[in-house]
C-alpha positions as CSV (number, residue, x, y, z in Angstrom):
1,M,-28.0,-50.8,122.2
2,Q,-28.9,-48.9,125.8
3,A,-27.6,-50.7,128.9
4,F,-26.3,-48.8,131.7
5,R,-23.7,-45.9,133.2
6,T,-21.4,-45.9,136.1
7,S,-20.1,-42.7,136.6
8,E,-19.0,-40.4,139.8
9,S,-21.8,-38.5,139.3
10,T,-23.8,-41.7,140.7
11,G,-22.4,-42.7,143.4
12,T,-20.9,-45.9,141.6
13,R,-17.6,-47.0,141.7
14,G,-15.6,-49.9,139.7
15,L,-16.0,-50.7,136.2
16,R,-15.8,-47.3,134.2
17,L,-18.0,-48.6,131.4
18,D,-20.4,-45.8,129.7
19,L,-23.6,-47.6,127.6
20,S,-25.4,-44.6,126.7
21,P,-24.0,-44.1,123.6
22,P,-24.4,-46.3,120.6
23,V,-22.7,-49.7,121.4
24,R,-21.4,-52.2,118.4
25,L,-21.6,-55.8,119.6
26,D,-21.8,-56.7,115.7
27,L,-18.9,-59.8,116.5
28,W,-20.3,-61.7,118.8
29,A,-21.5,-64.3,116.9
30,L,-18.3,-64.3,114.1
31,L,-16.3,-64.7,117.6
32,L,-18.6,-67.7,118.9
33,A,-17.7,-68.8,115.5
34,L,-14.5,-68.7,115.8
35,G,-14.5,-70.3,119.2
36,V,-17.0,-73.0,118.0
37,A,-14.4,-73.8,114.8
38,S,-11.2,-73.6,116.3
39,G,-11.6,-75.3,119.3
40,T,-12.8,-78.4,116.8
41,L,-10.4,-77.9,114.3
42,A,-7.3,-77.5,116.4
43,P,-8.2,-77.3,120.6
44,P,-4.8,-75.5,121.3
45,L,-5.3,-73.2,118.9
46,G,-8.9,-72.7,120.6
47,V,-6.7,-71.9,123.8
48,A,-4.5,-69.8,122.5
49,L,-7.1,-67.6,121.3
50,V,-8.9,-67.4,124.5
51,L,-5.3,-66.4,125.7
52,V,-5.4,-63.4,123.3
53,G,-8.9,-62.4,123.8
54,V,-8.3,-62.2,127.5
55,S,-5.5,-60.3,127.1
56,V,-7.6,-57.6,125.1
57,S,-10.5,-57.7,127.1
58,V,-8.2,-56.2,130.4
59,A,-6.1,-54.1,127.9
60,A,-9.7,-52.4,127.3
61,V,-10.4,-52.4,130.6
62,V,-7.4,-50.8,131.9
63,R,-7.1,-48.4,129.0
64,P,-10.4,-47.1,128.3
65,S,-9.3,-44.3,125.5
66,G,-7.0,-45.3,123.1
67,L,-6.9,-49.2,122.0
68,V,-10.3,-49.0,120.7
69,P,-12.8,-46.5,119.6
70,P,-15.7,-46.0,122.1
71,G,-18.4,-47.7,120.6
72,W,-16.2,-50.9,120.2
73,R,-15.2,-50.7,124.4
74,A,-17.9,-52.8,125.1
75,M,-17.0,-55.4,122.2
76,A,-13.7,-55.7,123.3
77,I,-14.1,-56.6,127.0
78,L,-16.7,-59.4,126.3
79,G,-15.4,-60.6,123.3
80,S,-13.3,-63.2,125.6
81,L,-16.2,-64.2,126.7
82,F,-17.9,-65.1,123.1
83,I,-14.7,-66.8,122.0
84,A,-14.2,-69.1,125.0
85,G,-18.3,-69.8,124.5
86,G,-17.2,-71.1,121.5
87,V,-14.3,-72.9,122.3
88,C,-16.4,-74.6,125.6
89,I,-19.0,-76.0,122.9
90,A,-16.8,-77.3,120.7
91,F,-15.2,-79.0,123.6
92,L,-18.4,-80.3,124.8
93,H,-19.4,-81.7,121.7
94,A,-15.9,-83.7,121.2
95,S,-16.3,-84.5,124.7
96,T,-20.1,-86.2,124.5
97,P,-19.7,-90.1,124.1
98,D,-21.8,-91.7,120.8
99,P,-22.1,-95.1,121.8
100,L,-22.9,-96.4,118.1
101,R,-19.9,-95.0,117.1
102,E,-18.4,-96.8,119.5
103,L,-20.1,-100.1,118.8
104,A,-19.1,-99.7,115.4
105,A,-15.2,-99.1,116.4
106,V,-14.9,-102.5,117.6
107,M,-16.6,-104.5,114.6
108,P,-18.8,-106.5,116.7
109,G,-20.1,-108.3,113.9
110,E,-23.9,-108.5,113.1
111,V,-26.0,-106.3,114.2
112,E,-29.8,-105.8,113.2
113,V,-31.4,-102.6,113.1
114,V,-34.8,-100.9,112.3
115,G,-35.0,-97.0,111.6
116,R,-35.6,-94.8,109.3
117,V,-34.4,-93.9,106.1
118,S,-33.4,-90.2,106.2
119,S,-31.9,-90.2,102.8
120,P,-32.6,-91.0,99.5
121,P,-31.1,-94.3,98.4
122,V,-27.8,-93.7,95.7
123,P,-26.4,-96.5,93.5
124,T,-22.9,-97.3,94.1
125,K,-20.5,-100.0,92.8
126,I,-21.8,-103.1,95.2
127,G,-25.7,-101.8,95.0
128,Y,-27.1,-98.9,96.9
129,R,-26.3,-96.7,100.1
130,A,-28.3,-94.7,102.0
131,E,-28.2,-92.7,105.5
132,V,-30.6,-94.6,108.2
133,R,-31.6,-93.1,111.6
134,V,-32.1,-95.9,114.4
135,E,-34.6,-96.6,116.3
136,H,-33.1,-99.7,118.2
137,L,-30.4,-102.1,117.2
138,W,-29.8,-105.6,118.7
139,Y,-26.8,-107.5,119.1
140,E,-26.8,-111.1,119.7
141,E,-30.1,-111.1,120.3
142,K,-30.4,-108.1,122.5
143,E,-30.9,-104.6,122.4
144,V,-27.8,-102.7,123.2
145,L,-29.0,-99.1,121.6
146,R,-31.4,-96.7,120.5
147,G,-30.8,-93.8,118.6
148,G,-27.9,-92.4,115.8
149,A,-27.8,-93.0,112.4
150,V,-25.8,-95.3,110.0
151,E,-25.2,-95.6,106.6
152,V,-26.2,-98.8,104.7
153,Y,-25.2,-100.5,101.9
154,S,-27.3,-103.2,100.2
155,A,-27.6,-104.9,96.4
156,D,-31.2,-104.5,97.4
157,M,-33.0,-101.7,98.5
158,R,-36.3,-100.7,96.9
159,V,-37.1,-98.0,99.7
160,G,-37.3,-94.3,99.9
161,V,-36.8,-91.5,102.6
162,G,-39.0,-91.8,105.5
163,D,-40.0,-95.8,105.4
164,R,-39.4,-97.7,108.0
165,V,-37.1,-100.4,107.1
166,R,-35.2,-103.5,109.1
167,F,-32.1,-105.0,107.8
168,A,-29.2,-106.6,109.5
169,G,-25.2,-107.1,108.7
170,E,-21.9,-105.9,109.9
171,I,-21.4,-102.7,111.6
172,E,-18.1,-100.5,111.2
173,R,-16.1,-97.5,111.6
174,P,-14.7,-96.7,107.5
175,E,-10.9,-96.3,107.9
176,V,-8.7,-93.1,106.3
177,G,-8.2,-93.8,102.9
178,E,-4.9,-94.3,100.7
179,D,-5.3,-90.6,99.7
180,G,-5.7,-89.2,103.4
181,F,-9.8,-88.9,103.1
182,D,-11.5,-89.7,106.5
183,Y,-14.6,-90.5,105.5
184,G,-15.5,-91.5,108.8
185,R,-15.4,-87.8,110.0
186,Y,-16.7,-87.1,106.6
187,L,-20.2,-89.0,108.1
188,Q,-19.8,-87.6,111.8
189,T,-20.5,-84.2,109.8
190,R,-24.1,-85.4,108.7
191,R,-24.1,-87.0,112.3
192,V,-23.5,-90.9,111.0
193,S,-22.0,-93.1,113.7
194,G,-20.9,-96.1,111.3
195,I,-21.7,-98.3,108.2
196,V,-23.4,-101.3,107.8
197,Y,-23.2,-103.5,104.9
198,A,-26.4,-105.7,104.8
199,G,-27.9,-108.6,102.2
200,G,-31.0,-106.5,102.6
201,V,-32.7,-103.8,103.5
202,W,-36.9,-104.7,103.9
203,P,-39.6,-102.1,104.7
204,M,-41.3,-102.6,107.7
205,D,-45.0,-101.4,106.8
206,E,-47.5,-101.2,103.8
207,E,-47.4,-97.3,104.2
208,R,-44.3,-96.0,102.8
209,G,-42.6,-92.1,104.0
210,T,-44.5,-89.2,102.4
211,I,-40.8,-87.9,101.4
212,G,-40.2,-91.6,99.5
213,Q,-43.8,-90.8,97.9
214,M,-42.9,-87.7,97.0
215,H,-39.7,-88.4,95.3
216,R,-41.3,-91.2,93.5
217,A,-44.1,-89.1,92.2
218,T,-41.2,-86.6,91.4
219,D,-39.8,-89.4,88.9
220,L,-42.6,-90.0,87.4
221,A,-43.8,-86.5,86.5
222,L,-40.4,-85.9,84.9
223,G,-40.8,-88.9,83.0
224,H,-43.8,-86.5,80.7
225,G,-42.1,-84.6,78.1
226,L,-38.3,-85.0,79.4
227,R,-35.7,-87.4,78.4
228,P,-34.0,-89.7,80.8
229,R,-30.7,-87.5,80.5
230,E,-32.5,-84.5,80.9
231,A,-34.7,-85.3,83.6
232,S,-31.6,-86.7,85.5
233,V,-30.6,-83.3,85.3
234,V,-34.0,-81.7,86.6
235,R,-34.3,-84.0,89.2
236,G,-30.6,-83.5,90.4
237,M,-31.8,-80.0,90.9
238,V,-35.5,-80.3,92.3
239,L,-34.3,-83.2,94.7
240,G,-30.3,-82.8,94.9
241,D,-29.8,-86.3,93.9
242,P,-27.2,-86.5,90.8
243,S,-26.9,-89.9,91.0
244,R,-28.9,-91.0,88.2
245,I,-26.6,-88.3,85.3
246,P,-24.4,-90.0,83.3
247,E,-21.0,-89.9,84.5
248,D,-19.7,-88.1,81.3
249,L,-22.5,-85.1,81.9
250,E,-21.3,-85.3,85.5
251,E,-17.6,-84.5,84.8
252,A,-18.1,-81.7,82.4
253,F,-20.3,-79.9,85.1
254,R,-17.8,-80.8,87.9
255,R,-14.9,-79.2,85.0
256,A,-16.8,-76.4,84.1
257,G,-17.2,-75.6,87.5
258,V,-21.2,-75.4,87.3
259,M,-21.6,-78.6,89.5
260,H,-22.9,-76.8,92.0
261,V,-25.8,-76.4,90.4
262,L,-26.6,-80.2,90.8
263,A,-26.2,-80.1,94.2
264,I,-29.3,-78.6,96.8
265,S,-27.5,-75.5,98.3
266,G,-28.8,-71.7,99.6
267,Q,-28.3,-70.7,96.2
268,H,-31.2,-73.3,95.3
269,V,-33.6,-71.5,97.6
270,A,-32.3,-68.5,97.0
271,V,-33.4,-68.6,93.1
272,L,-36.3,-70.2,94.1
273,A,-37.2,-67.5,96.1
274,A,-36.3,-64.9,93.8
275,M,-38.4,-66.5,90.8
276,I,-41.6,-66.6,92.5
277,Y,-41.0,-63.6,94.2
278,L,-40.7,-61.5,91.2
279,V,-43.6,-63.5,89.4
280,L,-46.1,-62.3,92.0
281,R,-44.6,-59.0,91.8
282,L,-45.4,-58.3,88.1
283,L,-48.9,-59.7,89.7
284,A,-49.5,-57.1,91.6
285,V,-50.1,-59.6,94.3
286,P,-50.4,-57.8,97.5
287,T,-46.9,-57.6,99.9
288,L,-49.0,-59.7,103.0
289,L,-50.0,-62.6,100.5
290,R,-46.6,-62.4,98.4
291,N,-44.4,-62.5,101.0
292,L,-46.2,-65.6,103.0
293,T,-46.6,-67.4,99.2
294,V,-42.9,-67.7,98.7
295,L,-42.5,-68.3,102.1
296,T,-44.8,-71.8,102.1
297,L,-43.8,-72.7,98.2
298,V,-40.0,-72.4,99.5
299,W,-40.1,-74.3,103.1
300,L,-42.3,-77.0,100.8
301,Y,-39.4,-77.4,98.6
302,I,-37.3,-77.5,101.2
303,V,-39.2,-80.6,102.9
304,V,-39.3,-82.7,99.2
305,A,-35.8,-81.9,98.8
306,G,-35.0,-84.1,102.0
307,A,-34.1,-80.3,104.2
308,P,-30.0,-80.6,104.0
309,P,-28.8,-78.3,106.4
310,S,-27.5,-75.6,103.4
311,A,-31.4,-75.6,102.5
312,I,-32.6,-75.0,105.7
313,R,-30.1,-72.4,106.9
314,A,-30.8,-70.4,103.9
315,G,-34.3,-71.3,104.2
316,V,-34.3,-69.8,107.5
317,V,-32.4,-66.3,106.1
318,A,-35.5,-66.5,103.6
319,T,-38.0,-66.4,106.5
320,F,-36.4,-63.0,108.4
321,V,-35.7,-60.8,105.0
322,L,-39.2,-61.8,104.5
323,A,-40.9,-60.9,107.5
324,A,-38.4,-57.9,108.1
325,P,-40.4,-55.7,106.0
326,L,-43.6,-56.9,107.4
327,L,-42.1,-56.6,111.0
328,K,-40.6,-53.3,110.0
329,R,-37.4,-54.1,111.1
330,Q,-33.8,-53.5,109.1
331,L,-31.8,-56.8,108.5
332,S,-28.0,-56.6,108.1
333,P,-26.8,-59.6,106.4
334,L,-23.7,-59.7,106.9
335,H,-24.5,-59.7,111.0
336,F,-27.1,-62.1,110.2
337,M,-25.2,-64.2,108.4
338,T,-22.6,-64.6,111.4
339,T,-25.5,-65.3,113.9
340,M,-27.0,-67.8,111.7
341,L,-23.1,-69.1,111.4
342,A,-22.6,-69.0,114.7
343,A,-25.9,-71.2,115.8
344,V,-24.9,-74.1,113.0
345,L,-21.6,-74.7,114.2
346,S,-22.9,-74.8,118.0
347,W,-25.4,-77.5,116.5
348,N,-22.9,-80.0,114.9
349,P,-19.3,-77.9,115.1
350,M,-18.3,-81.6,112.7
351,L,-19.6,-79.5,110.3
352,V,-15.7,-77.5,109.9
353,Y,-14.5,-80.5,107.6
354,N,-17.8,-80.7,105.5
355,P,-16.7,-79.6,102.0
356,G,-19.7,-78.9,101.0
357,F,-20.7,-76.6,104.1
358,Q,-17.3,-74.8,104.0
359,L,-17.9,-73.7,99.6
360,S,-21.5,-72.8,101.0
361,V,-20.1,-70.6,103.8
362,A,-17.3,-68.7,101.5
363,A,-19.6,-68.2,98.7
364,V,-22.2,-66.0,101.1
365,F,-19.5,-64.2,102.5
366,G,-17.2,-64.1,99.2
367,I,-20.7,-62.7,97.8
368,L,-21.4,-60.2,100.7
369,L,-18.2,-58.8,101.8
370,L,-16.8,-58.9,98.1
371,R,-19.5,-57.7,95.6
372,K,-19.2,-54.0,96.0
373,P,-15.4,-53.5,95.4
374,L,-15.6,-56.0,92.4
375,Q,-18.3,-54.9,91.3
376,A,-16.9,-51.1,90.7
377,L,-13.8,-53.1,88.9
378,V,-16.3,-54.5,86.3
379,K,-17.7,-51.1,85.6
380,R,-14.2,-49.2,86.0
381,T,-12.4,-52.1,82.9
382,I,-15.3,-53.9,81.2
383,F,-17.9,-51.1,80.8
384,R,-15.5,-48.3,81.0
385,R,-16.7,-47.5,77.6
386,A,-20.1,-47.1,78.9
387,K,-21.9,-43.9,79.9
388,K,-24.2,-45.5,82.1
389,P,-23.1,-49.2,82.6
390,P,-25.5,-51.8,82.9
391,E,-26.2,-52.6,86.5
392,L,-27.6,-55.9,86.3
393,V,-24.9,-57.2,84.1
394,S,-22.4,-56.1,86.5
395,N,-24.0,-57.2,89.6
396,L,-24.2,-60.3,87.8
397,L,-20.6,-60.6,87.5
398,A,-19.7,-59.4,90.3
399,V,-21.8,-61.9,92.1
400,S,-20.1,-64.7,90.5
401,L,-16.4,-63.3,90.4
402,A,-16.7,-62.4,94.5
403,A,-18.6,-66.6,94.5
404,Q,-15.4,-68.1,92.6
405,I,-12.9,-66.1,94.3
406,A,-14.2,-67.0,98.0
407,T,-14.6,-71.0,97.0
408,T,-11.3,-71.6,95.2
409,P,-8.7,-72.6,97.8
410,I,-11.5,-75.0,99.2
411,I,-12.1,-76.4,96.1
412,A,-8.0,-76.4,95.4
413,T,-7.6,-78.7,98.5
414,S,-10.6,-80.8,99.0
415,F,-10.9,-81.5,95.0
416,G,-7.6,-81.2,94.0
417,E,-8.5,-78.6,91.0
418,V,-10.4,-76.0,90.1
419,S,-12.1,-74.6,87.2
420,A,-10.3,-72.0,84.8
421,V,-13.8,-71.6,82.7
422,G,-16.1,-71.3,85.8
423,L,-16.7,-67.5,86.1
424,L,-17.9,-67.6,82.3
425,T,-19.9,-70.8,82.9
426,N,-21.5,-69.3,85.9
427,L,-22.6,-66.2,83.8
428,V,-25.2,-68.7,82.1
429,A,-25.5,-71.7,84.4
430,V,-26.4,-70.0,87.5
431,P,-29.5,-67.5,85.2
432,L,-30.7,-71.1,84.2
433,S,-30.9,-72.7,87.2
434,G,-33.8,-70.6,88.3
435,P,-36.2,-71.2,85.7
436,I,-35.0,-74.9,85.4
437,L,-35.6,-75.1,89.3
438,T,-38.9,-73.7,89.1
439,L,-40.5,-74.8,85.8
440,G,-39.3,-78.3,87.4
441,L,-40.6,-77.6,90.4
442,L,-44.4,-76.8,88.6
443,G,-43.7,-79.9,86.3
444,V,-43.6,-82.1,89.2
445,L,-46.6,-80.7,90.8
446,A,-49.0,-80.9,87.3
447,G,-47.7,-84.1,87.1
448,S,-50.0,-85.4,89.9
449,A,-52.8,-83.8,88.6
450,S,-52.3,-84.4,84.8
451,A,-49.9,-85.8,82.4
452,T,-50.4,-83.7,79.3
453,L,-49.9,-80.3,81.3
454,A,-46.7,-81.9,82.9
455,H,-45.5,-82.4,79.5
456,L,-46.3,-79.2,77.8
457,I,-44.2,-77.8,80.9
458,N,-41.6,-80.2,81.3
459,A,-41.2,-79.7,76.9
460,P,-39.6,-76.4,77.4
461,N,-37.6,-77.5,80.5
462,G,-36.2,-79.8,78.3
463,F,-34.8,-76.8,76.3
464,L,-33.5,-74.9,78.5
465,V,-31.3,-78.4,80.5
466,T,-29.9,-79.1,76.9
467,V,-29.0,-75.4,77.1
468,L,-27.8,-75.7,80.7
469,A,-25.3,-79.4,79.2
470,S,-24.2,-77.6,76.2
471,V,-22.8,-74.7,78.3
472,A,-21.3,-77.0,81.2
473,E,-19.7,-79.5,77.9
474,G,-18.1,-76.7,75.8
475,G,-16.9,-75.1,78.8
476,A,-15.0,-78.4,79.7
477,A,-13.5,-78.9,76.6
478,L,-11.7,-75.8,76.4
479,P,-7.8,-76.8,76.8
480,G,-7.0,-75.8,80.9
481,A,-10.6,-75.7,81.7
482,A,-9.6,-77.4,85.0
483,V,-6.2,-76.6,86.6
484,P,-4.4,-79.7,89.3
485,T,-3.6,-78.0,92.2
486,P,-1.6,-80.4,94.1
487,G,0.3,-77.6,96.3
488,A,-2.5,-77.0,98.3
489,S,-2.4,-76.8,102.2
490,L,-4.0,-75.0,104.6
491,P,-1.3,-72.3,105.4
492,L,-1.2,-71.2,101.6
493,V,-5.4,-71.2,102.2
494,A,-4.9,-68.9,105.0
495,L,-2.7,-67.0,103.2
496,F,-5.1,-66.7,100.4
497,Y,-7.5,-65.2,102.6
498,L,-5.4,-63.1,104.5
499,G,-4.8,-61.7,101.1
500,C,-8.4,-61.0,100.6
501,A,-9.0,-59.1,103.9
502,Y,-8.0,-55.6,101.9
503,A,-10.8,-55.9,99.6
504,A,-13.4,-57.4,102.2
505,I,-13.0,-54.3,104.3
506,A,-12.8,-52.0,101.7
507,G,-16.4,-51.2,101.4
508,V,-16.0,-50.1,104.6
509,V,-12.7,-48.5,105.6
510,L,-11.8,-46.9,102.1
511,P,-13.4,-44.7,99.9
512,E,-15.5,-45.3,96.4
513,E,-13.4,-44.2,94.3
514,R,-10.3,-46.8,95.4
515,W,-12.8,-50.1,95.6
516,P,-11.8,-51.1,91.9
517,R,-7.8,-50.9,93.1
518,A,-8.4,-53.4,96.1
519,A,-10.7,-55.5,94.1
520,G,-8.2,-55.7,91.6
521,I,-5.6,-56.8,93.7
522,T,-8.0,-59.6,95.2
523,V,-8.1,-60.6,91.7
524,V,-4.6,-60.9,90.6
525,L,-3.6,-62.7,94.2
526,C,-6.3,-65.3,93.2
527,V,-5.0,-66.2,89.6
528,L,-1.0,-66.2,91.5
529,W,-1.8,-68.0,94.0
530,V,-4.0,-70.9,91.9
531,V,-0.5,-70.7,89.5
532,L,1.5,-71.1,92.7
533,V,-0.5,-74.1,94.1
534,A,-0.5,-75.9,90.3
535,V,3.5,-75.9,90.0
536,L,4.0,-76.5,94.0
537,P,4.8,-80.6,94.3
538,G,1.9,-82.3,96.2
């Protein structure tokens, strides 16, 4: 980065900051995201981080040499501004009034709502639930507000995503459960302000929402050649709605550590993009047409899936990755992901409380930072006798292990247990998820044209789903497949990630021959941490 030069030769006095050599500002997005997260989770901590940043900035100005390398001096000086900016963003969001949430808090009684369904109806013990973006809300026959979103529960909900609906019922804000789970705060991460218990949800127009129609077409298409059990799994992967999966199978997926393949996430988008890209490359499709085709199909999938935030983030990443070669630009994955993290948290700081968001971020950064050291460890241990270790297998093992390590503390604190067999089951589940997802989408597209064609595509996909379910059920049936973690706490989570820092920076500060040792220390730390939180009382 070239900027300006201040020196005595130019006759300029003041701050001597020479930016003529390369200047590193790589940490700006990470510091901004840190400011947003700390200002949201613990405002005093955010203020403390700002003060620490100011101290570093002052020291970098007062002592131009010695404190930080010359290339990082500008970052040290400007760092406090990025932290302060993130904290201000968090404070601004926290102080912004939410009239709908305030109305739900006082529980005024029955309200009448007109809005659009924004999530697929999910079965519950009392009927169905879905999120609705509010267009109009009446109380005592007066329209009191517009905008916001509510989660509606009703015994009768024959509507789909995008449908314009009307319902009436009592509005309230959920209370913290006996187990300490704050469902109201979780709803805030989805920008939902309250809950309405309605007698029924009725469509306002005969014309239904486009996405809802796609979902209904998906159900019909998957009925050709797939049994209900298999169709429920494919539907969960294509639409991100696992509500129709049998409870025993869903429990098996969870205990086996492969539940993530059923939820729409960045992994689904990445796997789908990779599958389409490889097929088009094998067919010798030109680069421009290949990349544009991949992006078109990926964004079509994201829209059909309901555009969850994790899928949108992955779609943006895929767009930049595929556009970079066309624009003759280089892309730093780590810098790009920190920029995406800062942008997403600036848009909705409450996402720091969302376990799905936490798992997505931890998995991505775990893969980016730990994959190379872990791959070196795999080659040194598992494939030490091989003259030429298999690159594909060792990389797959390293990616699976990196994601498993990075997400272990979050899983332990959010769900009260971790899967001890997840590393092995994911070696089969993750590669299978790509073909299942791709065939599922092709089956849906074929179903709109020909039931026979859909049957030909869905039938082999049913076999793959059967294999996936067998892996999940076999892994879940093993003794000790899931380890309870009653002792998991936030201080221990912080300690865990602090211990992973050595391996995370190994690829930058250590010679390659020392990567296996750093990775081995991290693996041992992970095992000891799980044992510790398993034996500690809750």
